[in-house]
C-alpha positions as YAML, in Angstrom:
chain: A
units: angstrom
residues:
- id: 1
  name: UNK
  ca: [49.34, -28.48, -45.05]
- id: 2
  name: UNK
  ca: [48.01, -30.26, -42.06]
- id: 3
  name: UNK
  ca: [49.42, -27.07, -39.89]
- id: 4
  name: UNK
  ca: [47.16, -24.72, -42.19]
- id: 5
  name: UNK
  ca: [44.35, -26.87, -42.07]
- id: 6
  name: UNK
  ca: [44.70, -27.08, -38.18]
- id: 7
  name: UNK
  ca: [45.27, -22.95, -38.31]
- id: 8
  name: UNK
  ca: [41.96, -22.72, -40.49]
- id: 9
  name: UNK
  ca: [39.55, -25.11, -38.08]
- id: 10
  name: UNK
  ca: [41.00, -22.92, -35.30]
- id: 11
  name: UNK
  ca: [40.03, -19.75, -36.92]
- id: 12
  name: UNK
  ca: [36.60, -21.42, -38.04]
- id: 13
  name: UNK
  ca: [36.43, -22.46, -34.21]
- id: 14
  name: UNK
  ca: [36.82, -18.94, -32.80]
- id: 15
  name: UNK
  ca: [34.51, -17.20, -35.26]
- id: 16
  name: UNK
  ca: [31.54, -19.62, -34.24]
- id: 17
  name: UNK
  ca: [32.35, -19.02, -30.84]
- id: 18
  name: UNK
  ca: [31.88, -14.93, -31.15]
- id: 19
  name: UNK
  ca: [28.91, -15.47, -33.37]
- id: 20
  name: UNK
  ca: [27.11, -17.95, -30.55]
- id: 21
  name: UNK
  ca: [27.05, -15.39, -27.70]
- id: 22
  name: UNK
  ca: [26.99, -11.41, -27.40]
- id: 23
  name: UNK
  ca: [26.05, -9.14, -24.49]
- id: 24
  name: UNK
  ca: [23.83, -6.45, -24.69]
- id: 25
  name: UNK
  ca: [25.21, -2.92, -23.95]
- id: 26
  name: UNK
  ca: [22.81, -2.42, -21.17]
- id: 27
  name: UNK
  ca: [20.85, -5.04, -19.20]
- id: 28
  name: UNK
  ca: [18.99, -7.51, -19.32]
- id: 29
  name: UNK
  ca: [16.39, -6.32, -16.75]
- id: 30
  name: UNK
  ca: [13.10, -7.41, -15.81]
- id: 31
  name: UNK
  ca: [9.88, -5.33, -15.00]
- id: 32
  name: UNK
  ca: [6.24, -5.72, -15.21]
- id: 33
  name: UNK
  ca: [6.30, -8.99, -12.59]
- id: 34
  name: UNK
  ca: [3.35, -10.85, -12.45]
- id: 35
  name: UNK
  ca: [2.06, -14.56, -11.26]
- id: 36
  name: UNK
  ca: [1.80, -15.72, -15.04]
- id: 37
  name: UNK
  ca: [3.72, -12.83, -16.63]
- id: 38
  name: UNK
  ca: [7.11, -11.03, -16.84]
- id: 39
  name: UNK
  ca: [8.99, -8.37, -19.27]
- id: 40
  name: UNK
  ca: [12.77, -8.64, -20.31]
- id: 41
  name: UNK
  ca: [14.05, -5.62, -21.39]
- id: 42
  name: UNK
  ca: [17.86, -4.34, -22.88]
- id: 43
  name: UNK
  ca: [19.51, -2.26, -24.85]
- id: 44
  name: UNK
  ca: [21.74, -2.75, -28.01]
- id: 45
  name: UNK
  ca: [23.76, -0.05, -29.79]
- id: 46
  name: UNK
  ca: [21.90, -0.66, -32.91]
- id: 47
  name: UNK
  ca: [21.13, 2.49, -35.51]
- id: 48
  name: UNK
  ca: [18.29, 0.56, -36.78]
- id: 49
  name: UNK
  ca: [15.63, -2.00, -34.90]
- id: 50
  name: UNK
  ca: [16.40, -5.54, -35.30]
- id: 51
  name: UNK
  ca: [14.54, -8.72, -34.72]
- id: 52
  name: UNK
  ca: [15.86, -9.80, -31.63]
- id: 53
  name: UNK
  ca: [13.64, -12.43, -29.36]
- id: 54
  name: UNK
  ca: [13.59, -13.94, -26.11]
- id: 55
  name: UNK
  ca: [13.49, -17.62, -25.52]
- id: 56
  name: UNK
  ca: [11.90, -18.80, -22.51]
- id: 57
  name: UNK
  ca: [12.54, -22.44, -20.84]
- id: 58
  name: UNK
  ca: [11.41, -24.50, -18.01]
- id: 59
  name: UNK
  ca: [13.73, -27.03, -16.87]
- id: 60
  name: UNK
  ca: [15.72, -27.08, -20.04]
- id: 61
  name: UNK
  ca: [12.95, -27.45, -22.16]
- id: 62
  name: UNK
  ca: [12.03, -24.34, -24.60]
- id: 63
  name: UNK
  ca: [8.37, -23.24, -24.00]
- id: 64
  name: UNK
  ca: [7.98, -19.95, -25.87]
- id: 65
  name: UNK
  ca: [9.82, -17.68, -28.56]
- id: 66
  name: UNK
  ca: [8.62, -13.94, -27.88]
- id: 67
  name: UNK
  ca: [9.74, -11.25, -30.50]
- id: 68
  name: UNK
  ca: [10.69, -7.80, -29.10]
- id: 69
  name: UNK
  ca: [9.54, -4.47, -29.72]
- id: 70
  name: UNK
  ca: [12.06, -1.48, -30.42]
- id: 71
  name: UNK
  ca: [12.22, 2.08, -28.80]
- id: 72
  name: UNK
  ca: [14.60, 4.54, -29.77]
- id: 73
  name: UNK
  ca: [16.50, 6.08, -26.57]
- id: 74
  name: UNK
  ca: [19.21, 7.35, -28.33]
- id: 75
  name: UNK
  ca: [20.86, 8.44, -31.64]
- id: 76
  name: UNK
  ca: [22.37, 4.60, -32.29]
- id: 77
  name: UNK
  ca: [20.65, 2.73, -29.37]
- id: 78
  name: UNK
  ca: [17.52, 0.98, -29.26]
- id: 79
  name: UNK
  ca: [15.41, -0.47, -26.11]
- id: 80
  name: UNK
  ca: [14.23, -3.99, -26.46]
- id: 81
  name: UNK
  ca: [11.05, -5.10, -24.62]
- id: 82
  name: UNK
  ca: [9.43, -8.15, -24.63]
- id: 83
  name: UNK
  ca: [6.37, -9.14, -22.61]
- id: 84
  name: UNK
  ca: [6.28, -12.60, -21.50]
- id: 85
  name: UNK
  ca: [2.63, -14.11, -20.76]
- id: 86
  name: UNK
  ca: [1.05, -17.96, -20.11]
- id: 87
  name: UNK
  ca: [3.67, -18.50, -17.77]
- id: 88
  name: UNK
  ca: [3.19, -20.46, -14.35]
- id: 89
  name: UNK
  ca: [2.96, -19.22, -10.79]
- id: 90
  name: UNK
  ca: [5.91, -19.72, -8.69]
- id: 91
  name: UNK
  ca: [7.95, -21.19, -11.36]
- id: 92
  name: UNK
  ca: [11.48, -20.94, -12.29]
- id: 93
  name: UNK
  ca: [12.56, -20.05, -15.53]
- id: 94
  name: UNK
  ca: [15.52, -19.44, -18.01]
- id: 95
  name: UNK
  ca: [15.75, -17.17, -20.76]
- id: 96
  name: UNK
  ca: [18.16, -16.15, -23.56]
- id: 97
  name: UNK
  ca: [18.18, -13.16, -26.13]
- id: 98
  name: UNK
  ca: [18.76, -14.13, -29.49]
- id: 99
  name: UNK
  ca: [19.62, -11.93, -32.28]
- id: 100
  name: UNK
  ca: [18.59, -11.99, -36.13]
- id: 101
  name: UNK
  ca: [22.36, -13.73, -36.88]
- id: 102
  name: UNK
  ca: [21.42, -16.37, -34.10]
- id: 103
  name: UNK
  ca: [24.10, -15.20, -31.76]
- id: 104
  name: UNK
  ca: [22.83, -15.30, -28.39]
- id: 105
  name: UNK
  ca: [22.92, -14.02, -24.91]
- id: 106
  name: UNK
  ca: [24.28, -15.17, -21.72]
- id: 107
  name: UNK
  ca: [21.27, -17.79, -19.89]
- id: 108
  name: UNK
  ca: [19.46, -15.70, -17.42]
- id: 109
  name: UNK
  ca: [16.75, -16.64, -14.79]
- id: 110
  name: UNK
  ca: [13.97, -15.42, -12.79]
- id: 111
  name: UNK
  ca: [10.98, -16.95, -10.84]
- id: 112
  name: UNK
  ca: [7.41, -16.17, -11.58]
- id: 113
  name: UNK
  ca: [5.16, -14.54, -8.15]
- id: 114
  name: UNK
  ca: [4.02, -17.32, -6.04]
- id: 115
  name: UNK
  ca: [0.07, -17.55, -5.59]
- id: 116
  name: UNK
  ca: [-1.41, -18.01, -2.05]
- id: 117
  name: UNK
  ca: [0.18, -17.09, 1.50]
- id: 118
  name: UNK
  ca: [3.81, -17.91, 0.62]
- id: 119
  name: UNK
  ca: [6.11, -15.24, 2.23]
- id: 120
  name: UNK
  ca: [8.22, -13.03, 0.23]
- id: 121
  name: UNK
  ca: [9.93, -9.75, 0.92]
- id: 122
  name: UNK
  ca: [10.24, -6.30, -1.19]
- id: 123
  name: UNK
  ca: [12.92, -3.91, -1.24]
- id: 124
  name: UNK
  ca: [11.56, -0.26, -1.15]
- id: 125
  name: UNK
  ca: [13.43, 3.09, -1.36]
- id: 126
  name: UNK
  ca: [12.68, 6.70, -3.12]
- id: 127
  name: UNK
  ca: [14.13, 9.75, -3.93]
- id: 128
  name: UNK
  ca: [17.79, 8.38, -5.20]
- id: 129
  name: UNK
  ca: [18.15, 11.52, -7.56]
- id: 130
  name: UNK
  ca: [21.14, 9.68, -9.40]
- id: 131
  name: UNK
  ca: [23.10, 8.33, -6.94]
- id: 132
  name: UNK
  ca: [23.52, 5.25, -8.50]
- id: 133
  name: UNK
  ca: [26.33, 3.96, -6.61]
- id: 134
  name: UNK
  ca: [24.39, 4.34, -3.31]
- id: 135
  name: UNK
  ca: [21.24, 2.50, -5.09]
- id: 136
  name: UNK
  ca: [23.67, -0.35, -5.87]
- id: 137
  name: UNK
  ca: [25.06, -0.52, -2.25]
- id: 138
  name: UNK
  ca: [21.55, -0.37, -1.06]
- id: 139
  name: UNK
  ca: [20.11, -3.19, -3.23]
- id: 140
  name: UNK
  ca: [23.10, -5.64, -1.89]
- id: 141
  name: UNK
  ca: [20.67, -5.68, 1.26]
- id: 142
  name: UNK
  ca: [18.20, -6.46, -0.64]
- id: 143
  name: UNK
  ca: [19.78, -9.53, -2.31]
- id: 144
  name: UNK
  ca: [20.94, -10.77, 1.25]
- id: 145
  name: UNK
  ca: [17.05, -10.58, 2.12]
- id: 146
  name: UNK
  ca: [16.25, -12.44, -0.97]
- id: 147
  name: UNK
  ca: [14.22, -9.61, -2.09]
- id: 148
  name: UNK
  ca: [11.42, -10.68, -4.60]
- id: 149
  name: UNK
  ca: [11.89, -7.33, -6.10]
- id: 150
  name: UNK
  ca: [12.71, -3.71, -6.06]
- id: 151
  name: UNK
  ca: [10.42, -0.49, -6.21]
- id: 152
  name: UNK
  ca: [11.62, 3.03, -6.25]
- id: 153
  name: UNK
  ca: [8.97, 5.65, -5.73]
- id: 154
  name: UNK
  ca: [9.90, 8.47, -8.08]
- id: 155
  name: UNK
  ca: [12.58, 11.01, -8.64]
- id: 156
  name: UNK
  ca: [14.73, 8.77, -9.85]
- id: 157
  name: UNK
  ca: [16.53, 11.14, -11.79]
- id: 158
  name: UNK
  ca: [18.81, 14.24, -10.82]
- id: 159
  name: UNK
  ca: [17.05, 17.28, -11.93]
- id: 160
  name: UNK
  ca: [15.17, 16.75, -15.06]
- id: 161
  name: UNK
  ca: [14.78, 14.52, -18.43]
- id: 162
  name: UNK
  ca: [16.94, 17.33, -20.32]
- id: 163
  name: UNK
  ca: [19.00, 17.42, -23.20]
- id: 164
  name: UNK
  ca: [20.03, 13.32, -23.46]
- id: 165
  name: UNK
  ca: [17.28, 11.56, -21.66]
- id: 166
  name: UNK
  ca: [19.47, 7.98, -22.66]
- id: 167
  name: UNK
  ca: [22.05, 10.05, -20.46]
- id: 168
  name: UNK
  ca: [19.90, 11.24, -18.08]
- id: 169
  name: UNK
  ca: [18.10, 7.90, -17.13]
- id: 170
  name: UNK
  ca: [21.08, 5.15, -18.10]
- id: 171
  name: UNK
  ca: [23.75, 7.18, -16.18]
- id: 172
  name: UNK
  ca: [21.35, 8.52, -13.68]
- id: 173
  name: UNK
  ca: [20.12, 5.22, -11.98]
- id: 174
  name: UNK
  ca: [19.05, 2.56, -14.62]
- id: 175
  name: UNK
  ca: [22.47, 1.41, -15.60]
- id: 176
  name: UNK
  ca: [23.44, 0.38, -11.83]
- id: 177
  name: UNK
  ca: [19.89, -0.51, -11.41]
- id: 178
  name: UNK
  ca: [19.38, -3.10, -14.13]
- id: 179
  name: UNK
  ca: [23.13, -4.22, -13.29]
- id: 180
  name: UNK
  ca: [22.44, -4.63, -9.48]
- id: 181
  name: UNK
  ca: [19.10, -6.48, -10.40]
- id: 182
  name: UNK
  ca: [21.39, -9.30, -12.35]
- id: 183
  name: UNK
  ca: [18.44, -9.79, -15.18]
- id: 184
  name: UNK
  ca: [16.56, -11.85, -12.28]
- id: 185
  name: UNK
  ca: [15.58, -9.66, -9.88]
- id: 186
  name: UNK
  ca: [12.18, -7.42, -11.19]
- id: 187
  name: UNK
  ca: [12.06, -3.79, -10.55]
- id: 188
  name: UNK
  ca: [9.20, -1.43, -10.26]
- id: 189
  name: UNK
  ca: [10.39, 2.11, -11.50]
- id: 190
  name: UNK
  ca: [7.48, 4.80, -10.52]
- id: 191
  name: UNK
  ca: [7.54, 8.67, -11.83]
- id: 192
  name: UNK
  ca: [8.10, 11.28, -9.35]
- id: 193
  name: UNK
  ca: [7.64, 15.17, -10.05]
- id: 194
  name: UNK
  ca: [11.76, 15.22, -11.04]
- id: 195
  name: UNK
  ca: [10.93, 12.46, -13.33]
- id: 196
  name: UNK
  ca: [8.62, 14.54, -15.34]
- id: 197
  name: UNK
  ca: [10.71, 17.75, -15.93]
- id: 198
  name: UNK
  ca: [12.36, 18.72, -18.88]
- id: 199
  name: UNK
  ca: [11.61, 18.89, -22.68]
- id: 200
  name: UNK
  ca: [12.10, 14.56, -23.19]
- id: 201
  name: UNK
  ca: [9.77, 13.92, -20.33]
- id: 202
  name: UNK
  ca: [7.70, 12.12, -23.15]
- id: 203
  name: UNK
  ca: [10.35, 9.11, -23.71]
- id: 204
  name: UNK
  ca: [9.86, 7.83, -20.17]
- id: 205
  name: UNK
  ca: [7.45, 5.21, -21.18]
- id: 206
  name: UNK
  ca: [10.00, 4.10, -23.98]
- id: 207
  name: UNK
  ca: [12.62, 2.75, -20.62]
- id: 208
  name: UNK
  ca: [9.80, 1.22, -19.35]
- id: 209
  name: UNK
  ca: [7.52, 0.09, -21.67]
- id: 210
  name: UNK
  ca: [4.09, -1.23, -20.32]
- id: 211
  name: UNK
  ca: [1.99, -3.83, -22.00]
- id: 212
  name: UNK
  ca: [-1.46, -1.38, -21.57]
- id: 213
  name: UNK
  ca: [1.01, 1.75, -22.17]
- id: 214
  name: UNK
  ca: [0.20, 3.18, -18.80]
- id: 215
  name: UNK
  ca: [2.83, 4.44, -16.32]
- id: 216
  name: UNK
  ca: [0.59, 3.19, -13.45]
- id: 217
  name: UNK
  ca: [-0.84, -0.36, -12.73]
- id: 218
  name: UNK
  ca: [-1.67, -3.00, -10.37]
- id: 219
  name: UNK
  ca: [-0.29, -6.40, -8.86]
- id: 220
  name: UNK
  ca: [-1.57, -9.03, -7.04]
- id: 221
  name: UNK
  ca: [1.00, -11.01, -5.35]
- id: 222
  name: UNK
  ca: [0.44, -13.77, -3.03]
- id: 223
  name: UNK
  ca: [-1.91, -12.37, -0.61]
- id: 224
  name: UNK
  ca: [-1.14, -8.58, -1.06]
- id: 225
  name: UNK
  ca: [-2.81, -6.61, -3.80]
- id: 226
  name: UNK
  ca: [-0.55, -3.50, -4.75]
- id: 227
  name: UNK
  ca: [-1.21, -0.12, -6.39]
- id: 228
  name: UNK
  ca: [1.40, 1.30, -8.16]
- id: 229
  name: UNK
  ca: [0.34, 4.69, -8.83]
- id: 230
  name: UNK
  ca: [1.94, 7.71, -11.25]
- id: 231
  name: UNK
  ca: [1.51, 11.23, -9.16]
- id: 232
  name: UNK
  ca: [3.03, 13.36, -12.05]
- id: 233
  name: UNK
  ca: [4.54, 16.67, -10.99]
- id: 234
  name: UNK
  ca: [2.69, 19.21, -8.25]
- id: 235
  name: UNK
  ca: [4.33, 22.51, -10.43]
- id: 236
  name: UNK
  ca: [2.72, 20.83, -13.55]
- id: 237
  name: UNK
  ca: [-0.89, 21.33, -13.96]
- id: 238
  name: UNK
  ca: [-0.59, 19.68, -17.59]
- id: 239
  name: UNK
  ca: [1.03, 16.57, -16.59]
- id: 240
  name: UNK
  ca: [-1.66, 16.25, -13.61]
- id: 241
  name: UNK
  ca: [-4.64, 17.11, -16.21]
- id: 242
  name: UNK
  ca: [-3.07, 14.20, -18.81]
- id: 243
  name: UNK
  ca: [-3.02, 11.41, -15.97]
- id: 244
  name: UNK
  ca: [-5.15, 12.22, -12.81]
- id: 245
  name: UNK
  ca: [-8.87, 11.72, -14.31]
- id: 246
  name: UNK
  ca: [-8.02, 8.63, -16.40]
- id: 247
  name: UNK
  ca: [-6.18, 7.07, -13.50]
- id: 248
  name: UNK
  ca: [-8.96, 7.65, -11.05]
- id: 249
  name: UNK
  ca: [-11.39, 5.86, -13.05]
- id: 250
  name: UNK
  ca: [-9.15, 3.11, -13.36]
- id: 251
  name: UNK
  ca: [-8.32, 3.02, -9.78]
- id: 252
  name: UNK
  ca: [-12.08, 2.78, -8.96]
- id: 253
  name: UNK
  ca: [-12.06, -0.22, -11.15]
- id: 254
  name: UNK
  ca: [-9.34, -1.78, -9.44]
- id: 255
  name: UNK
  ca: [-11.16, -1.38, -6.21]
- id: 256
  name: UNK
  ca: [-13.78, -3.57, -7.25]
- id: 257
  name: UNK
  ca: [-11.74, -6.01, -8.85]
- id: 258
  name: UNK
  ca: [-11.54, -9.76, -7.44]
- id: 259
  name: UNK
  ca: [-7.82, -9.34, -7.15]
- id: 260
  name: UNK
  ca: [-8.01, -6.56, -4.62]
- id: 261
  name: UNK
  ca: [-11.32, -7.64, -2.63]
- id: 262
  name: UNK
  ca: [-10.12, -11.22, -2.14]
- id: 263
  name: UNK
  ca: [-6.47, -10.14, -0.75]
- id: 264
  name: UNK
  ca: [-5.81, -10.19, 2.47]
- id: 265
  name: UNK
  ca: [-3.39, -6.77, 2.53]
- id: 266
  name: UNK
  ca: [-3.71, -4.05, 0.01]
- id: 267
  name: UNK
  ca: [-0.55, -1.70, -0.38]
- id: 268
  name: UNK
  ca: [-0.37, 1.49, -1.90]
- id: 269
  name: UNK
  ca: [2.80, 3.02, -3.58]
- id: 270
  name: UNK
  ca: [3.28, 6.69, -5.12]
- id: 271
  name: UNK
  ca: [5.77, 9.52, -4.87]
- id: 272
  name: UNK
  ca: [3.54, 12.01, -2.96]
- id: 273
  name: UNK
  ca: [2.07, 10.88, 0.25]
- id: 274
  name: UNK
  ca: [-1.62, 11.42, 0.85]
- id: 275
  name: UNK
  ca: [-0.90, 13.12, 4.39]
- id: 276
  name: UNK
  ca: [2.38, 13.91, 6.50]
- id: 277
  name: UNK
  ca: [3.73, 16.68, 4.46]
- id: 278
  name: UNK
  ca: [2.77, 20.13, 3.16]
- id: 279
  name: UNK
  ca: [-0.66, 20.52, 2.84]
- id: 280
  name: UNK
  ca: [-0.50, 22.52, -0.40]
- id: 281
  name: UNK
  ca: [1.43, 19.72, -2.15]
- id: 282
  name: UNK
  ca: [-0.94, 17.08, -1.04]
- id: 283
  name: UNK
  ca: [-3.56, 19.29, -2.44]
- id: 284
  name: UNK
  ca: [-2.56, 19.46, -5.78]
- id: 285
  name: UNK
  ca: [-1.24, 16.24, -6.21]
- id: 286
  name: UNK
  ca: [-1.85, 12.91, -4.34]
- id: 287
  name: UNK
  ca: [-5.09, 14.86, -2.74]
- id: 288
  name: UNK
  ca: [-6.58, 15.19, -6.35]
- id: 289
  name: UNK
  ca: [-5.30, 11.48, -7.71]
- id: 290
  name: UNK
  ca: [-7.09, 9.73, -4.65]
- id: 291
  name: UNK
  ca: [-9.30, 11.88, -2.62]
- id: 292
  name: UNK
  ca: [-11.03, 9.39, -0.51]
- id: 293
  name: UNK
  ca: [-10.55, 6.21, -2.89]
- id: 294
  name: UNK
  ca: [-8.33, 4.64, -0.47]
- id: 295
  name: UNK
  ca: [-10.01, 5.63, 2.83]
- id: 296
  name: UNK
  ca: [-13.00, 2.65, 2.70]
- id: 297
  name: UNK
  ca: [-13.09, 0.52, 5.98]
- id: 298
  name: UNK
  ca: [-14.66, -2.22, 4.05]
- id: 299
  name: UNK
  ca: [-12.69, -5.39, 4.88]
- id: 300
  name: UNK
  ca: [-12.91, -6.56, 1.05]
- id: 301
  name: UNK
  ca: [-11.30, -2.93, 0.26]
- id: 302
  name: UNK
  ca: [-9.36, -1.67, 3.32]
- id: 303
  name: UNK
  ca: [-5.89, -0.38, 2.51]
- id: 304
  name: UNK
  ca: [-3.10, -1.06, 5.10]
- id: 305
  name: UNK
  ca: [-0.14, 0.44, 3.78]
- id: 306
  name: UNK
  ca: [1.02, 3.00, 1.71]
- id: 307
  name: UNK
  ca: [4.58, 3.98, 1.01]
- id: 308
  name: UNK
  ca: [5.54, 7.47, -0.56]
- id: 309
  name: UNK
  ca: [8.76, 9.28, -0.78]
- id: 310
  name: UNK
  ca: [9.28, 13.16, -1.77]
- id: 311
  name: UNK
  ca: [9.77, 14.63, 1.41]
- id: 312
  name: UNK
  ca: [13.04, 13.81, 1.93]
- id: 313
  name: UNK
  ca: [12.68, 12.62, 5.79]
- id: 314
  name: UNK
  ca: [11.89, 8.97, 6.91]
- id: 315
  name: UNK
  ca: [8.24, 9.41, 8.74]
- id: 316
  name: UNK
  ca: [5.68, 7.06, 9.91]
- id: 317
  name: UNK
  ca: [2.34, 7.70, 11.13]
- id: 318
  name: UNK
  ca: [-0.03, 4.86, 11.96]
- id: 319
  name: UNK
  ca: [-3.36, 4.56, 10.49]
- id: 320
  name: UNK
  ca: [-6.13, 6.24, 13.04]
- id: 321
  name: UNK
  ca: [-3.08, 7.80, 14.85]
- id: 322
  name: UNK
  ca: [-2.17, 11.89, 16.07]
- id: 323
  name: UNK
  ca: [1.31, 10.64, 16.41]
- id: 324
  name: UNK
  ca: [4.40, 10.60, 14.19]
- id: 325
  name: UNK
  ca: [7.28, 7.59, 15.09]
- id: 326
  name: UNK
  ca: [10.54, 8.35, 13.10]
- id: 327
  name: UNK
  ca: [14.24, 9.03, 14.49]
- id: 328
  name: UNK
  ca: [13.89, 12.72, 15.98]
- id: 329
  name: UNK
  ca: [16.53, 14.15, 13.78]
- id: 330
  name: UNK
  ca: [14.16, 13.94, 10.98]
- id: 331
  name: UNK
  ca: [11.73, 17.03, 12.08]
- id: 332
  name: UNK
  ca: [13.75, 19.88, 12.74]
- id: 333
  name: UNK
  ca: [11.92, 21.35, 14.94]
- id: 334
  name: UNK
  ca: [8.51, 21.03, 12.97]
- id: 335
  name: UNK
  ca: [6.21, 18.23, 12.29]
- id: 336
  name: UNK
  ca: [5.21, 17.24, 9.01]
- id: 337
  name: UNK
  ca: [1.36, 17.82, 7.84]
- id: 338
  name: UNK
  ca: [-1.40, 16.05, 9.08]
- id: 339
  name: UNK
  ca: [-0.75, 12.62, 11.06]
- id: 340
  name: UNK
  ca: [-2.34, 9.44, 10.46]
- id: 341
  name: UNK
  ca: [-5.04, 10.30, 12.59]
- id: 342
  name: UNK
  ca: [-8.32, 10.72, 9.42]
- id: 343
  name: UNK
  ca: [-6.83, 7.59, 7.47]
- id: 344
  name: UNK
  ca: [-7.34, 3.73, 7.67]
- id: 345
  name: UNK
  ca: [-3.57, 2.91, 6.70]
- id: 346
  name: UNK
  ca: [-0.70, 3.71, 8.15]
- id: 347
  name: UNK
  ca: [1.39, 5.64, 5.98]
- id: 348
  name: UNK
  ca: [5.86, 5.48, 5.95]
- id: 349
  name: UNK
  ca: [7.65, 7.90, 4.01]
- id: 350
  name: UNK
  ca: [11.34, 6.76, 2.60]
- id: 351
  name: UNK
  ca: [14.10, 8.45, 1.25]
- id: 352
  name: UNK
  ca: [17.20, 7.88, -0.11]
- id: 353
  name: UNK
  ca: [18.42, 11.69, -0.19]
- id: 354
  name: UNK
  ca: [20.43, 12.31, 2.64]
- id: 355
  name: UNK
  ca: [18.58, 14.23, 4.84]
- id: 356
  name: UNK
  ca: [16.92, 14.55, 8.42]
- id: 357
  name: UNK
  ca: [19.98, 12.99, 10.05]
- id: 358
  name: UNK
  ca: [19.91, 9.45, 7.74]
- id: 359
  name: UNK
  ca: [22.26, 9.62, 4.63]
- id: 360
  name: UNK
  ca: [19.77, 7.19, 3.27]
- id: 361
  name: UNK
  ca: [16.73, 4.66, 3.78]
- id: 362
  name: UNK
  ca: [15.40, 1.37, 2.04]
- id: 363
  name: UNK
  ca: [12.49, -0.54, 3.73]
- id: 364
  name: UNK
  ca: [12.14, -4.02, 3.33]
- id: 365
  name: UNK
  ca: [8.66, -5.56, 3.42]
- id: 366
  name: UNK
  ca: [7.58, -8.82, 4.23]
- id: 367
  name: UNK
  ca: [4.29, -10.53, 3.81]
- id: 368
  name: UNK
  ca: [3.18, -13.52, 5.56]
- id: 369
  name: UNK
  ca: [-0.55, -15.32, 6.16]
- id: 370
  name: UNK
  ca: [-1.43, -12.77, 9.16]
- id: 371
  name: UNK
  ca: [0.48, -9.85, 9.48]
- id: 372
  name: UNK
  ca: [2.86, -7.23, 6.97]
- id: 373
  name: UNK
  ca: [6.16, -6.43, 8.58]
- id: 374
  name: UNK
  ca: [7.87, -3.24, 7.86]
- id: 375
  name: UNK
  ca: [11.91, -3.11, 8.52]
- id: 376
  name: UNK
  ca: [13.72, 0.40, 7.73]
- id: 377
  name: UNK
  ca: [17.26, 0.65, 7.29]
- id: 378
  name: UNK
  ca: [19.53, 3.44, 7.68]
- id: 379
  name: UNK
  ca: [23.07, 4.53, 5.82]
- id: 380
  name: UNK
  ca: [24.83, 2.00, 8.69]
- id: 381
  name: UNK
  ca: [22.76, -0.53, 7.93]
- id: 382
  name: UNK
  ca: [21.01, -0.03, 11.41]
- id: 383
  name: UNK
  ca: [17.08, -0.66, 11.59]
- id: 384
  name: UNK
  ca: [15.67, 2.87, 12.28]
- id: 385
  name: UNK
  ca: [12.17, 1.21, 12.62]
- id: 386
  name: UNK
  ca: [10.13, -2.15, 12.59]
- id: 387
  name: UNK
  ca: [6.73, -2.89, 12.97]
- id: 388
  name: UNK
  ca: [3.62, -5.19, 12.00]
- id: 389
  name: UNK
  ca: [0.35, -4.47, 10.55]
- id: 390
  name: UNK
  ca: [-2.31, -7.42, 10.85]
- id: 391
  name: UNK
  ca: [-5.45, -8.04, 8.42]
- id: 392
  name: UNK
  ca: [-7.63, -5.42, 10.57]
- id: 393
  name: UNK
  ca: [-5.06, -2.94, 10.11]
- id: 394
  name: UNK
  ca: [-3.67, -2.91, 13.77]
- id: 395
  name: UNK
  ca: [0.19, -1.71, 14.04]
- id: 396
  name: UNK
  ca: [2.59, -3.48, 16.74]
- id: 397
  name: UNK
  ca: [5.74, -1.66, 17.27]
- id: 398
  name: UNK
  ca: [8.54, -4.48, 17.21]
- id: 399
  name: UNK
  ca: [11.12, -1.80, 18.51]
- id: 400
  name: UNK
  ca: [11.06, 1.50, 20.46]
- id: 401
  name: UNK
  ca: [10.75, 4.51, 18.55]
- id: 402
  name: UNK
  ca: [10.33, 8.30, 19.34]
- id: 403
  name: UNK
  ca: [6.74, 9.23, 18.86]
- id: 404
  name: UNK
  ca: [5.66, 13.13, 18.19]
- id: 405
  name: UNK
  ca: [2.35, 13.78, 19.03]
- id: 406
  name: UNK
  ca: [0.65, 16.29, 16.43]
- id: 407
  name: UNK
  ca: [-1.70, 19.42, 18.11]
- id: 408
  name: UNK
  ca: [-5.04, 18.35, 18.23]
...
């Protein structure tokens, strides 16, 4: 009898243990970082939506429990999303996912963005095109640099979001991205032209929900104001017409915001650059989207940096300069469109596609009170570029790089 009772208690203990924890099929991963907010995302194999919650704690004390929203991302899979608000800046939190049956996930953690001039580092790359293992490899260096969050500038999928969007996105890049970010490092994923192709492009927002239902947004992180923009597809006027007019009006308002005007630095991130590439594409995309919106020299509106991709080359051209700066293998005998002569900001084109003599490329952007520091790494983890930008836009090279003057 004692033996049977002991076996029963053991079985109940095992049952309770299995009930006490669950593991999401994918995730969790964090998006929409801010001083007082953060979004939690994860995927479960659920045919019908369930009422999962995210429990947030500070120093071991629960401060909020947030219900999730559910998005169907495959026949038997749901993406769950919770926007955490009313958080404190520069504060460490833990969070746990809770299921309706009271089972819980492992505890994860994150730290909200700091206000003021506190230093931090961002990781930036572009055009990964489904090379997810390479992305995971690069992100390890971002972790070594203690990157606050990770930015992908578009063309994340291989060709298009077609037959099975879950396989295209989760199998293509987001699985490794979410795994590498460990549920603690926020990620910002922008759309490029390939991410706007295929009959299932409409599901993009289901994988990257935003509280204002947009694919573009701003962020004031410390002393830097960021614009994260959606360029759409140069070959698809329907997409451009759907997102450009409203986005232009939104940009105008953002440039007048306190977050923008009181920042020490301003940085734009998008897929298509405003120059340094084929002018026909520029005129269709960033030209129509931006026009002269970012060309102000007003100290309260001046942009200092633009990061973009698409061209599959690493290229830099400084504000007001007639020179392209880059490793010389990237040009292959021809210079890439207009240099920075007529622009008040420095442009950096980033690439992880594997062209121009560099197998992949990522950038580490570090802020401080009086400068931005940009460090670009190649596939051998060697620096191929490093420079600083002062509040007045002045660029200082920290290493010798080849310069290629454009024709006058």
